[in-house]
C-alpha positions in Angstrom: -75.1 -57.0 -39.9 -76.4 -60.4 -39.0 -80.0 -61.5 -39.2 -82.1 -63.9 -37.2 -85.4 -64.7 -35.6 -86.4 -64.2 -32.0 -86.9 -67.7 -30.5 -87.9 -66.5 -27.1 -87.9 -63.1 -25.3 -88.9 -62.6 -21.7 -90.0 -58.9 -21.7 -90.5 -58.9 -17.9 -86.9 -60.1 -17.4 -85.4 -58.2 -20.3 -83.6 -61.0 -22.1 -84.0 -63.8 -24.6 -82.5 -65.7 -27.5 -82.2 -65.1 -31.2 -82.0 -68.1 -33.6 -79.5 -67.9 -36.5 -80.5 -70.7 -38.8 -78.5 -73.7 -37.8 -75.9 -72.1 -35.6 -75.9 -71.6 -31.9 -78.7 -69.3 -30.6 -77.5 -65.9 -29.4 -78.3 -64.2 -26.1 -79.9 -60.8 -26.3 -80.4 -58.4 -23.4 -82.7 -55.4 -23.4 -79.7 -53.1 -23.1 -78.6 -54.3 -26.6 -81.9 -53.4 -28.3 -82.1 -50.1 -30.3 -84.9 -47.6 -29.5 -86.2 -49.5 -26.6 -88.2 -51.9 -28.8 -89.8 -54.9 -27.1 -89.1 -58.2 -28.9 -91.5 -61.0 -29.3 -91.2 -64.6 -30.5 -91.0 -64.8 -34.3 -89.7 -61.2 -34.8 -87.1 -60.9 -37.6 -84.2 -58.9 -36.4 -80.8 -57.5 -37.5 -77.9 -57.2 -35.0 -74.2 -57.2 -34.5 -72.4 -59.8 -32.5 -70.7 -58.4 -29.4 -70.2 -59.8 -25.9 -72.2 -59.8 -22.7 -71.0 -58.8 -19.3 -69.5 -62.3 -18.8 -67.6 -61.9 -22.1 -69.8 -64.4 -24.0 -71.2 -63.8 -27.5 -74.4 -61.7 -27.5 -76.5 -59.8 -29.9 -76.1 -56.0 -29.7 -77.5 -53.1 -31.8 -80.6 -55.2 -32.3 -83.5 -53.8 -34.3 -86.6 -55.3 -35.8 -86.7 -55.8 -39.6 -89.7 -54.2 -41.2 -91.4 -56.2 -43.8 
């Protein structure tokens, strides 16, 4: 699993970006979030890297990290 911090998430649009500490930010879509959680700026998350519908890297199996 990868970890990162939500940089921005547009709940009304269902997408955003996760920062990964010095590497390229990763796109996240609501369909890739586990348990229907709603992300917010600053949330710490765990995820796997998959691809979006345009075959670009995207975060999948995303879940908030408790703590």
